[in-house]
KOLLOFI-27530 format. One line per field, with one value per residue (C-alpha): residue number from 1; residue in three letters; x, y, z. Coordinates in steps of 0.2 Angstrom, whole numbers, always signed. Example, Ala and Ser with C-alpha at 12.3 -4.5 7.8 and 13.67 -1.06 7.14 Angstrom:
2
k: 1 / 2
r: ALA / SER
c1: +62 / +68
c2: -22 / -5
c3: +39 / +36
This chain:
379
k: 1 / 2 / 3 / 4 / 5 / 6 / 7 / 8 / 9 / 10 / 11 / 12 / 13 / 14 / 15 / 16 / 17 / 18 / 19 / 20 / 21 / 22 / 23 / 24 / 25 / 26 / 27 / 28 / 29 / 30 / 31 / 32 / 33 / 34 / 35 / 36 / 37 / 38 / 39 / 40 / 41 / 42 / 43 / 44 / 45 / 46 / 47 / 48 / 49 / 50 / 51 / 52 / 53 / 54 / 55 / 56 / 57 / 58 / 59 / 60 / 61 / 62 / 63 / 64 / 65 / 66 / 67 / 68 / 69 / 70 / 71 / 72 / 73 / 74 / 75 / 76 / 77 / 78 / 79 / 80 / 81 / 82 / 83 / 84 / 85 / 86 / 87 / 88 / 89 / 90 / 91 / 92 / 93 / 94 / 95 / 96 / 97 / 98 / 99 / 100 / 101 / 102 / 103 / 104 / 105 / 106 / 107 / 108 / 109 / 110 / 111 / 112 / 113 / 114 / 115 / 116 / 117 / 118 / 119 / 120 / 121 / 122 / 123 / 124 / 125 / 126 / 127 / 128 / 129 / 130 / 131 / 132 / 133 / 134 / 135 / 136 / 137 / 138 / 139 / 140 / 141 / 142 / 143 / 144 / 145 / 146 / 147 / 148 / 149 / 150 / 151 / 152 / 153 / 154 / 155 / 156 / 157 / 158 / 159 / 160 / 161 / 162 / 163 / 164 / 165 / 166 / 167 / 168 / 169 / 170 / 171 / 172 / 173 / 174 / 175 / 176 / 177 / 178 / 179 / 180 / 181 / 182 / 183 / 184 / 185 / 186 / 187 / 188 / 189 / 190 / 191 / 192 / 193 / 194 / 195 / 196 / 197 / 198 / 199 / 200 / 201 / 202 / 203 / 204 / 205 / 206 / 207 / 208 / 209 / 210 / 211 / 212 / 213 / 214 / 215 / 216 / 217 / 218 / 219 / 220 / 221 / 222 / 223 / 224 / 225 / 226 / 227 / 228 / 229 / 230 / 231 / 232 / 233 / 234 / 235 / 236 / 237 / 238 / 239 / 240 / 241 / 242 / 243 / 244 / 245 / 246 / 247 / 248 / 249 / 250 / 251 / 252 / 253 / 254 / 255 / 256 / 257 / 258 / 259 / 260 / 261 / 262 / 263 / 264 / 265 / 266 / 267 / 268 / 269 / 270 / 271 / 272 / 273 / 274 / 275 / 276 / 277 / 278 / 279 / 280 / 281 / 282 / 283 / 284 / 285 / 286 / 287 / 288 / 289 / 290 / 291 / 292 / 293 / 294 / 295 / 296 / 297 / 298 / 299 / 300 / 301 / 302 / 303 / 304 / 305 / 306 / 307 / 308 / 309 / 310 / 311 / 312 / 313 / 314 / 315 / 316 / 317 / 318 / 319 / 320 / 321 / 322 / 323 / 324 / 325 / 326 / 327 / 328 / 329 / 330 / 331 / 332 / 333 / 334 / 335 / 336 / 337 / 338 / 339 / 340 / 341 / 342 / 343 / 344 / 345 / 346 / 347 / 348 / 349 / 350 / 351 / 352 / 353 / 354 / 355 / 356 / 357 / 358 / 359 / 360 / 361 / 362 / 363 / 364 / 365 / 366 / 367 / 368 / 369 / 370 / 371 / 372 / 373 / 374 / 375 / 376 / 377 / 378 / 379
r: MET / SER / GLU / THR / SER / ALA / SER / GLU / ALA / THR / LEU / ASN / GLU / PRO / TYR / GLY / LEU / ARG / GLY / LEU / ASP / LEU / PRO / ASN / ARG / ALA / VAL / LEU / ALA / PRO / MET / THR / ARG / ILE / SER / ALA / HIS / GLY / ASP / GLY / ARG / ALA / THR / GLU / ARG / MET / ARG / ASN / TYR / TYR / ARG / SER / PHE / ALA / GLU / GLY / GLY / PHE / GLY / LEU / LEU / VAL / THR / GLU / GLY / ILE / TYR / PRO / ASP / ALA / ALA / HIS / SER / GLN / GLY / TYR / LEU / ASP / GLN / PRO / GLY / LEU / ALA / THR / SER / ALA / HIS / VAL / ASP / SER / TRP / ARG / PRO / VAL / THR / THR / ALA / VAL / HIS / GLU / HIS / GLY / GLY / SER / ILE / ILE / ALA / GLN / LEU / MET / HIS / ALA / GLY / PRO / GLN / GLY / GLN / GLY / ASN / PRO / HIS / VAL / SER / GLY / LEU / ARG / SER / ALA / SER / ALA / VAL / ARG / ALA / ARG / GLY / GLU / GLN / ALA / GLY / MET / TYR / ARG / GLY / SER / GLY / PRO / TYR / GLU / VAL / PRO / GLU / ALA / LEU / ASN / ALA / GLU / GLU / ILE / GLY / GLU / VAL / ILE / SER / SER / PHE / ALA / ALA / ALA / ALA / VAL / ARG / ALA / ARG / ASP / ALA / GLY / PHE / ASP / GLY / VAL / GLU / ILE / HIS / GLY / ALA / ASN / GLY / TYR / LEU / VAL / ASP / ALA / PHE / LEU / THR / ASP / TYR / LEU / ASN / GLU / ARG / THR / ASP / GLY / TYR / GLY / GLY / SER / PRO / MET / ALA / ARG / THR / ARG / LEU / ALA / ARG / GLU / ILE / ILE / GLU / ALA / VAL / ARG / ALA / ALA / VAL / GLY / ASN / ASP / PHE / VAL / VAL / GLY / ILE / ARG / ILE / SER / GLN / GLY / LYS / VAL / SER / ASP / ALA / THR / HIS / ARG / TRP / SER / GLU / GLY / VAL / ALA / GLU / ALA / GLU / THR / ILE / PHE / GLY / ALA / LEU / ALA / GLY / ALA / SER / VAL / ASP / TYR / LEU / HIS / THR / THR / GLU / TRP / LYS / ALA / ASN / ALA / PRO / ALA / PHE / PRO / ASP / GLU / ASP / ALA / ARG / SER / LEU / SER / GLN / LEU / ALA / ARG / GLU / PHE / ALA / PRO / GLY / LEU / THR / ILE / ILE / ALA / ASN / GLY / HIS / LEU / ASP / THR / GLY / ALA / GLU / ALA / ALA / GLN / SER / LEU / GLY / GLU / GLY / GLY / ALA / ASP / LEU / VAL / ALA / ILE / GLY / LYS / ALA / ALA / LEU / ALA / GLN / HIS / ASP / TRP / PRO / GLN / ARG / VAL / GLN / GLN / GLY / ARG / GLN / LEU / LEU / ASP / PRO / LEU / ALA / PRO / SER / ALA / PHE / GLY / ASP / LEU / ALA / THR / ILE / GLN / ASP / TRP / GLU / LEU / ARG / VAL / ASP / GLU / PRO / VAL / PRO / THR / SER
c1: +44 / +29 / +18 / +24 / +21 / +4 / -1 / +10 / +0 / -16 / -9 / +1 / -12 / -18 / -36 / -47 / -59 / -70 / -56 / -42 / -28 / -22 / -5 / -10 / -23 / -16 / -26 / -21 / -35 / -42 / -34 / -38 / -21 / -27 / -12 / -20 / -20 / -32 / -43 / -44 / -30 / -19 / -1 / +16 / +18 / +2 / +9 / +24 / +14 / +3 / +17 / +27 / +13 / +12 / +31 / +30 / +19 / +1 / -9 / -24 / -24 / -40 / -38 / -43 / -60 / -62 / -76 / -87 / -95 / -91 / -106 / -108 / -98 / -81 / -77 / -60 / -49 / -35 / -45 / -44 / -58 / -65 / -77 / -68 / -58 / -43 / -45 / -45 / -29 / -21 / -25 / -18 / +1 / -5 / -14 / +0 / +13 / +3 / +1 / +19 / +23 / +11 / -3 / -22 / -30 / -48 / -55 / -65 / -80 / -85 / -99 / -96 / -114 / -116 / -97 / -91 / -78 / -70 / -78 / -73 / -87 / -103 / -108 / -118 / -120 / -132 / -138 / -152 / -160 / -157 / -147 / -130 / -117 / -111 / -94 / -83 / -74 / -56 / -41 / -30 / -41 / -41 / -57 / -63 / -79 / -95 / -101 / -114 / -132 / -135 / -150 / -160 / -158 / -174 / -179 / -171 / -155 / -154 / -155 / -141 / -131 / -134 / -129 / -113 / -107 / -110 / -102 / -87 / -86 / -84 / -70 / -62 / -62 / -55 / -41 / -35 / -43 / -47 / -64 / -73 / -78 / -93 / -89 / -104 / -96 / -89 / -104 / -102 / -118 / -122 / -119 / -130 / -144 / -140 / -140 / -156 / -152 / -145 / -160 / -177 / -185 / -202 / -201 / -194 / -177 / -180 / -189 / -185 / -167 / -171 / -178 / -162 / -152 / -161 / -148 / -134 / -142 / -147 / -130 / -122 / -135 / -132 / -113 / -114 / -125 / -112 / -96 / -102 / -98 / -79 / -76 / -75 / -88 / -87 / -94 / -87 / -98 / -96 / -106 / -94 / -92 / -78 / -86 / -95 / -84 / -94 / -110 / -119 / -133 / -148 / -156 / -140 / -138 / -155 / -150 / -133 / -143 / -154 / -140 / -128 / -143 / -149 / -132 / -129 / -144 / -137 / -124 / -109 / -93 / -87 / -91 / -78 / -82 / -72 / -73 / -61 / -55 / -59 / -59 / -69 / -88 / -99 / -112 / -103 / -119 / -128 / -116 / -98 / -96 / -87 / -94 / -84 / -91 / -109 / -105 / -99 / -115 / -128 / -119 / -111 / -109 / -98 / -80 / -77 / -63 / -60 / -52 / -48 / -32 / -25 / -8 / +2 / +2 / -6 / -21 / -23 / -22 / -36 / -47 / -44 / -47 / -60 / -65 / -73 / -63 / -56 / -45 / -38 / -36 / -21 / -22 / -10 / +2 / +4 / +8 / +21 / +29 / +23 / +31 / +20 / +16 / +34 / +39 / +26 / +30 / +49 / +47 / +55 / +52 / +36 / +36 / +24 / +9 / +5 / +22 / +20 / +34 / +24 / +10 / +11 / -2 / -11 / -16 / -5 / +8 / +24 / +41 / +47 / +31 / +38 / +53 / +50 / +59 / +66 / +62 / +51 / +61 / +63 / +66
c2: +56 / +66 / +56 / +40 / +46 / +52 / +34 / +22 / +19 / +15 / +7 / -5 / -11 / -29 / -32 / -47 / -51 / -67 / -78 / -69 / -61 / -47 / -40 / -22 / -12 / -12 / -21 / -24 / -17 / -28 / -23 / -32 / -38 / -50 / -61 / -78 / -92 / -91 / -104 / -94 / -104 / -94 / -93 / -94 / -75 / -72 / -82 / -72 / -56 / -59 / -67 / -50 / -40 / -52 / -51 / -32 / -31 / -31 / -41 / -44 / -46 / -45 / -52 / -45 / -50 / -68 / -75 / -88 / -97 / -103 / -93 / -74 / -69 / -67 / -49 / -49 / -60 / -68 / -65 / -78 / -89 / -100 / -110 / -127 / -139 / -134 / -116 / -122 / -132 / -117 / -105 / -116 / -111 / -93 / -94 / -105 / -92 / -78 / -88 / -93 / -74 / -71 / -64 / -68 / -68 / -65 / -70 / -56 / -64 / -54 / -56 / -43 / -39 / -25 / -21 / -37 / -35 / -52 / -69 / -85 / -95 / -87 / -73 / -58 / -49 / -51 / -38 / -31 / -24 / -21 / -5 / -2 / +3 / +21 / +26 / +14 / -2 / +0 / -1 / -7 / -23 / -25 / -17 / -3 / +5 / +6 / -9 / -21 / -19 / -33 / -45 / -44 / -59 / -68 / -76 / -93 / -85 / -74 / -90 / -97 / -82 / -83 / -102 / -98 / -86 / -99 / -113 / -102 / -97 / -116 / -117 / -102 / -111 / -127 / -117 / -110 / -93 / -85 / -78 / -70 / -53 / -50 / -37 / -26 / -10 / -1 / -5 / -24 / -35 / -33 / -15 / -14 / -20 / -7 / +7 / +16 / +20 / +2 / -7 / -4 / -20 / -20 / -36 / -38 / -34 / -17 / -1 / +6 / +7 / -7 / -18 / -15 / -22 / -39 / -48 / -43 / -49 / -65 / -68 / -65 / -77 / -90 / -89 / -89 / -104 / -113 / -109 / -109 / -97 / -99 / -90 / -72 / -64 / -46 / -35 / -20 / -5 / +11 / +24 / +26 / +14 / +8 / +18 / +31 / +37 / +52 / +43 / +47 / +39 / +49 / +50 / +54 / +50 / +42 / +30 / +26 / +23 / +10 / +1 / +0 / -4 / -18 / -26 / -24 / -35 / -49 / -62 / -51 / -47 / -31 / -17 / -12 / +6 / +13 / +31 / +41 / +49 / +39 / +54 / +66 / +69 / +56 / +69 / +86 / +96 / +88 / +81 / +82 / +64 / +51 / +35 / +25 / +37 / +34 / +15 / +16 / +26 / +15 / -2 / +0 / -18 / -22 / -20 / -5 / -5 / +11 / +13 / +27 / +36 / +33 / +34 / +41 / +36 / +52 / +49 / +31 / +38 / +50 / +37 / +25 / +39 / +52 / +43 / +29 / +14 / -1 / -6 / +4 / -4 / +3 / +2 / +11 / +16 / -3 / -6 / +7 / -2 / -19 / -15 / +1 / -4 / -7 / +10 / +19 / +10 / +14 / +32 / +28 / +37 / +33 / +32 / +41 / +30 / +37 / +36 / +32 / +19 / +9 / +5 / -3 / -1 / -16 / -19 / -34 / -39 / -30 / -39 / -24 / -27 / -44 / -36 / -29 / -13 / -8 / +9 / +11 / +11 / +28 / +22
c3: +99 / +105 / +93 / +102 / +119 / +115 / +109 / +117 / +133 / +123 / +107 / +116 / +129 / +127 / +122 / +124 / +110 / +112 / +118 / +108 / +119 / +108 / +113 / +107 / +98 / +81 / +68 / +49 / +39 / +25 / +8 / -9 / -16 / -31 / -29 / -27 / -39 / -53 / -44 / -28 / -18 / -7 / -12 / -4 / -7 / +2 / +17 / +17 / +16 / +30 / +41 / +39 / +47 / +62 / +63 / +62 / +77 / +72 / +85 / +74 / +55 / +44 / +27 / +10 / +5 / +2 / -9 / +0 / -15 / -33 / -40 / -40 / -25 / -33 / -37 / -45 / -55 / -44 / -28 / -15 / -10 / +4 / -6 / -8 / +2 / -9 / -3 / +15 / +13 / +4 / +19 / +32 / +29 / +30 / +47 / +54 / +49 / +58 / +73 / +74 / +75 / +89 / +79 / +76 / +59 / +54 / +37 / +29 / +19 / +4 / -9 / -23 / -27 / -39 / -40 / -47 / -61 / -63 / -60 / -69 / -62 / -69 / -79 / -73 / -56 / -42 / -30 / -19 / -35 / -53 / -50 / -58 / -45 / -47 / -55 / -65 / -62 / -54 / -65 / -51 / -50 / -69 / -72 / -84 / -89 / -80 / -70 / -77 / -71 / -59 / -57 / -41 / -30 / -27 / -11 / -14 / -20 / -4 / +6 / -4 / -1 / +18 / +18 / +8 / +21 / +35 / +25 / +22 / +40 / +44 / +31 / +39 / +56 / +48 / +39 / +56 / +56 / +73 / +66 / +52 / +47 / +36 / +23 / +25 / +18 / +2 / -10 / -10 / -8 / +10 / +9 / -7 / +4 / +17 / +4 / +0 / -19 / -22 / -13 / -21 / -14 / -8 / +2 / +20 / +14 / +8 / +12 / +29 / +36 / +48 / +34 / +24 / +39 / +37 / +26 / +37 / +53 / +45 / +38 / +56 / +64 / +51 / +53 / +72 / +72 / +61 / +70 / +88 / +102 / +103 / +86 / +83 / +71 / +66 / +52 / +43 / +39 / +29 / +21 / +5 / -8 / -19 / -33 / -23 / -10 / -4 / -1 / +16 / +24 / +19 / +37 / +45 / +64 / +65 / +51 / +60 / +76 / +67 / +58 / +73 / +85 / +74 / +72 / +90 / +93 / +82 / +88 / +82 / +92 / +84 / +72 / +60 / +54 / +39 / +33 / +22 / +38 / +54 / +65 / +54 / +57 / +49 / +46 / +47 / +43 / +58 / +71 / +75 / +80 / +69 / +63 / +76 / +90 / +84 / +84 / +102 / +107 / +98 / +100 / +117 / +121 / +105 / +101 / +90 / +77 / +68 / +50 / +39 / +36 / +54 / +47 / +63 / +81 / +86 / +74 / +80 / +98 / +95 / +88 / +103 / +115 / +110 / +94 / +104 / +96 / +105 / +91 / +76 / +58 / +48 / +29 / +17 / +31 / +35 / +16 / +17 / +33 / +39 / +56 / +59 / +77 / +81 / +73 / +83 / +99 / +97 / +91 / +74 / +58 / +48 / +30 / +18 / +16 / -1 / -8 / -27 / -26 / -13 / -26 / -43 / -57 / -50 / -32 / -30 / -17 / -21 / -18 / -7 / +4 / +10 / +19 / +36 / +42 / +25 / +17 / +3 / -13 / -22 / -39
């Protein structure tokens, strides 16, 4: 009960985000579920999945990464898209179901970049430079072995990528979403441009940390111009990658200041920081502040969402308090219980977010996940 009393006043406070009246500070974190139709259309199972989080008390939901074009952006087989009118039609039941249960929903737009491992549209990968992503493909997304070496995007192709994000944002709006989040984290394309060892470019998109933010800034501005001022636009930022979780920005706090300051100067509403542990120091050898605290300092006018093992109400309260975040994004703990906000508010038991029974061999929607307020099966 003490955990709830520590977090209740903050977690349950409403929050306004560019026209959205959120009932609380709990956000569903984006999590890849590879459960769409093979052609990228959202399914009824996806509708039930996202509905259950809104029913469980999450005021804002951010979807799994959605590919924006029928070219090189798709990263996984059975990943959903927003590249066609059929995709738009398939997402409308999802957004309607979330809205019917009092939630708001944001579409995360993602270009796989150097970490693609399943794309039926085209062959080969595209990235900032011809540099292979570290590590190996993820088995839970049907991959194995090392990533392919990508080809470097040329100037024309960069323009096409920017346009594809803008066009997908318009489709998201048409599908009933309340905003979009640019996936600028975890080693995918936008983060590859931000990352020193993945970006060897010598043009205006590479070199200094400021130059490496150029693609992110241009995508944000193109999206904002396409959707107007009454639509939420955010960006997710990390240091670690899917295949390189321990990566840290080489210039430490100074690089954080550059990246967050540059993004704050673009037409973005929020920064969504994600770390392995949201409340841990981002640069422990240099500074005690977390990534969300640094985002708060260097982008003071923006909403800050923090993500990273905020499994309990007390951890969420710490991030919302001294951690500098306005909202907290809950990931694995939300998979374990879609009614996480209600459990915290009511002081009920929280289930183990890492229970092996909560996850299958593939990162797909599990049948038990569609039931709110039932325990994780033990067998």
